[in-house]
N, C-alpha and C positions, 0 to 999 in steps of 0.2 A: 657676066660676073657670077661667080659661084655663090650659091646661097648657103649661109651658115645657119644650120639648125641648132636651136638651143635644146640641149638635152636636159630634161627635167627629171628629178627623182620621182619615183612612183608616189602617188598620193596615198597617204596612210590615214586611216580612220582613227578617231579618238577612241581609246579603249572604254568599253562600257563599264560602268560601276557595278561591281559584284554585290548582289544582295545576300550577304552572309547571314546564315541561321534563319533564313526566311521560313523554312518548313517548321522550325521550332516556334517561331512567332505565330504562325498560323495555328499550330496546335494549341498554344496557350490562349489564343483568342477564342477558339471554338470548343475546346474540350473542358471537361470538369476536372479541376485540379486544385491543389492547396498551396502552390508555390508562393503566392502573395501573402499567405497567412503565416507569419513567423512566430512559432511558439516561444513562450518565455521560460518554460521548464522551471517553475518555481518549486523550491523544496517544501514538501509537506511532511510535518513531523508525524512519526508513528505513535507519539506519546511516550515512547520509551527512549531514554538516553542511551541505553545499551544498544538498541537497534539502530538509532540515529547515528551513533558513533561508527557503525560499520556499513550501513546501507542508506543510500540516498533515494527516497521516494520523491518523485517530481511530478508536477502537473503534466498531463499528457500521457501518463503511464496507465497501464491496466495491471492491477495487482490481483493475484490469485491466492486465496486462503483455503487450504485444504486440511483435512484431519482424518484420523482413523477411528473416529468415534464422536459421540455427541458431547455437548457441554465442555468443549476444549477452549472456547474463547474466540472462535472464528468470527461470529456475528458481532460480538462485542468489539473486537479489533476493527472490524469494518466500520462500526459506528464511530470509533475514535478517529479513523481516517476522515470520515465525513465531517466530524466536528472541527478538526484542525484545518481541513481544506476550506471550510466556510469562514474560519477565523483568519485565514491567510490570504485568500483570493478575494478581490473586490467584487461586490454584487453577486455573491455566490448562493446557490440553493442546491438542495439534494433531491434525488429521486430514488426511492427504495422499492424494489420489486419483490413483493411477498409471494414467492412462487411455492412456498411450503406453508402449511397451516400451523406450524409449531411456535410461532413468535408470540410469546406471552405478554400480557400487559405489564407485568413486573419487569421484563427485560426492556421494554420500551421506556419505562420510567427510569430504569437504571442507566440508560444511555445518556441522559442529560440533554437529548435533542428535542426540538419542538416538531412533532409529527402532525401533519394535516391530511385530511381525506377529501376536503372540498377544494377543487381546483382554484376557486376564487381566493382562497386563503393561502395559496402557494406563492409566497413572496420570498424575498431575500432573507436568508437565515433560517428557513424552514425546510422540512423534508416531506415531500409528498409520498404517501404510501399507496402503491398500486397493487391491489390484490388480484393478481392474474397470473396464469402460468401457460398461456397460449403463446408460443414462441414468436411467430412471424409478426403479429401486430405489436408485440412488445419491442422487437428489434426496430420496426418501422418508427415507433414512437421515440425510441432513443435517438435514432438517426435524425429525426425531425427536430427534436428538442436540442440536440447539440448545435445544430445550425441556428435555430431560433434564439438560443441563449447568446451565441456569438454575435448574431446580427443586432441584438439588444444590449451588447457590451456586458452581458452576464456570464457567469461561469457555473458549470454544472459538475457535481459529483454524483455518480450513480452506482447502485449496487444491486446485483441480482442474487438473491438468497433463496434457493441455490439453483445452479444449473441443472442439478438432478431432478428438480421439481418441474422443469419445463416439458412441454409436449407439443408436437407439431399439430397444426390446425386440422389437417386431414385425419390424423390419428384420433383427435378429440371428437370430430363431428361424424366421421364415416366408419369408425371401427368400434366394436364392442370391447369391453374391458378384457374379456378372455382372448381377444385377438389383437392385443396391443403391446406385445413384448418385443420391441425392436432393439436388438443388442447394440447397434451402432447409433442409437438415437442421440445421446449426449454429444459424442464427437461430431456428428453431423450438424447439430444445432450450434455447437461452438464454432465450427468453421464458418457457418453462415453468418454468425454474429460478427466475427472478426473481419470477414470480408467487407462488411458494410460499414463498420464503425471505427476500425483501427486507425485509419488516416484522419478522419475528422476529430476523433478523440484526442489524438496527438497534437494536431495543429491548432485546435481550439482551446488547448490547455485545460481540458476536462480531466477528471480522474475516475477510472472505472475500477470496480471491485467485484470479483466473482468468488463465491464460496462453493465448495464441493465436498462431497462425502467420499469415503474410501470405497473403492470398487475393485473386487478381485479380477485379475486378468483372466480371460477365458482362454483355455488351452485345449486344443483337440488331442494333442499328443502330450501325455504327462511327462515324457522324457525329453521333450524338446526344450531348448534353452529359452529362458524368459528375457524378452527385450527390456531395456531400462525404461522405467516409467516414473518420471519426476513426480514425487509426492504420492505415488501409488493411488491416484484418485481418478474419478471419472473425468471425462472431458477429452481424452485421447491426446494425440500429439499436437493438436491445434492449441490447446491451453498451454502445453509445455513449451512450445516454440514461440508462440505469439504473445503470451503474457510477458510483461517486463520483469516481474518479480514473483516468485512462488514461495509462500510461507507454508511449511508443513508442520502442523501442530501435533506433537507427540502426546501419547497417553501420560496422564499425571500419576506418579507413584506416591506412595505414602511418605517417602523421603523428601518429596517436593513440597510438603506442607510447611507453612511458616507458623510456628507455635510460640506461645508465651515462654515456655521453657523448652528449648530445642533438644535438651538431653532426656526429656521424659516423653511418655506416650501421650497422645492427644486424649483429653478428657473434657467433656462439655462444661463441667463446673470448675475443675481444678487446673486444667491446662488447655485453654481455648485455642482453636485454630484461627489465627489472625489473617491468613491468606495462603497463597500457594505460588510456586514458581511455574510459569508456563514455559514449556520446552518447545522452542521453535527452531526447526532445521530449515536453512535456506537452500531450496532446491534449484533456484535460478536467480541470478542478479547480475547487474551490470558492474558490480564491484567485485572484489576478490574475496567474497564471503560465501560462495556457493559450497554447500555440504557442511558448513559449520553449524553447530547447534548453540543457541543462546538461551540463557535463563532470564526470563523477565518476571519480576515479582509483582503479583497481583494481590491487593488487599481487599478483605471482605468488609462488609458493613453498608447499611442502607444509605449512610451519609456520603459515601464515596460514589460519585456518578461520572459517567463519561471517562475522559482521560485521567481523572483523579483516581480511578480504580488502579492505575499503574503506580506502583509504590516507588516513586522516583527518589525518595530519600534513601532507600536501600541501594538503589542503583548508583546514586552519587557516591556513597561510601565505597562501593566496589570499584567505581571508575577512578576515585582518588588513588586507590592502590594500583589499578591497572596503568594509569598514566604516571605513576611513581611520584605523585605529590607527597605521598607518605610511603616510607619503606620500612621493612622489617628485617634488619640485618641478621638478627638471631633472637631466639626466645619468642615471647608473645607481645613485645612492645613495638609499636609503630612510631617512627620518628618523622616529623614533617620537615620538608626541605626549608633551608634558611630563606630562600627566595620567596617561598609561599608565605612564611611567617612575616617577613618584612613587607611584602605587598599588602597583606591584610592589615598591618599596623597603619599603613598610609590611609586606609579607609576606616580607621578606628575600630578594627575588629581584632579581638584577641584570640589567637590560636595557640594552644599549648605546644611545647616542643615535642612531648611524648604522650601517647595514650596507650592503654593496655588493650590489645586485641581489637577485633572488629566492633565489639560492643562499645569500646571507647570512642571509636569514630562515629558510631550511631549516636552516642550521647552528645557529642559536641554539635552534631547536625540538628539536634533538637532546638538549638538557638537559631531563630529565623535569619538573623544577619549572617551567621556562619554558613547556613545552608545556601542562601542566596549568593554568597560570595563564591562558593565552590561550584554551584550549579551554573553560574554565569561563566566561570573559567572553563568548565567542561564544554558548554555549548559553543564557546568561542573556539575551542580546540577542534571540535568535530565539524564545525561549519566550514564550507568551502566557498562561501559567498560573502 
């Protein structure tokens, strides 16, 4: 009898489970990275409603303040950023690197900040002053403090004033003063700084501030074209490309002074200078404000410290007009919108239908309730959070 053989289908093996993204998992386990640290990117006020309405400074950024001369307000603005960062971020403290010897006691007092020189006194709400200009140990200290603050649930705002005052350790210890003129010094230091701290600064929600002076570009051929240099300052392309925002402070002209009588010449007795307008050109920003120049009113007087030096009452008046809460169809009279007048009435605030000129707007803003009403409206309009 014939044998019937059963033909079986070939035995197939169960497909092996693919280990998707295993190389990425291995990398994240073994390498140094910041993927698990999600930055909050909290808005930090510049102290100026004019600037805040156009530019958003956030935690995690590095801000560069440059200028073509001294006493333009770079350091003072840096201190305002420090003040507002520590007011905004929880458990925040500051580190100020005094790389140049020109910071006066009067300027420190004018800042309104609490500076300490003893590390045991460096606590929340204070700014430690580090009097050093040797670059490498300063950068190592910044890197270590960024991580230490993050590990302790603290936040750090730091400022180097200025990059031009820094020097390499080898140049300080091994070279004489006569043999220490390295043209590429500041750009080299800036690249070194950003390579080490840009990522932790961003992910740990710190805020970095760099000041710099004007430096002429060196040209071997006087007829060769000059490459663009944002802010025309030292620091090279590293500061230009890696800084998030660049403020370029312009020279103050006589016409920028704020006088008791704007139609007359300044006189110490008869027509005092009440303040000045700081001219700030934005050389780089994440917003659509690059290359625009803004006028920020600064008021003089020993009683005005820190962010109070910025004359926000004058800014409010200008922004009332800019946001068309008051219009001037013709002549010198401003007319407030019916909606603004009605909204103010609901809060028991009286706003006249018409006022004459900007002085009329300044006059009504002298009433605290009126000022607070318009300031709150403007802050609401410029905020995106």
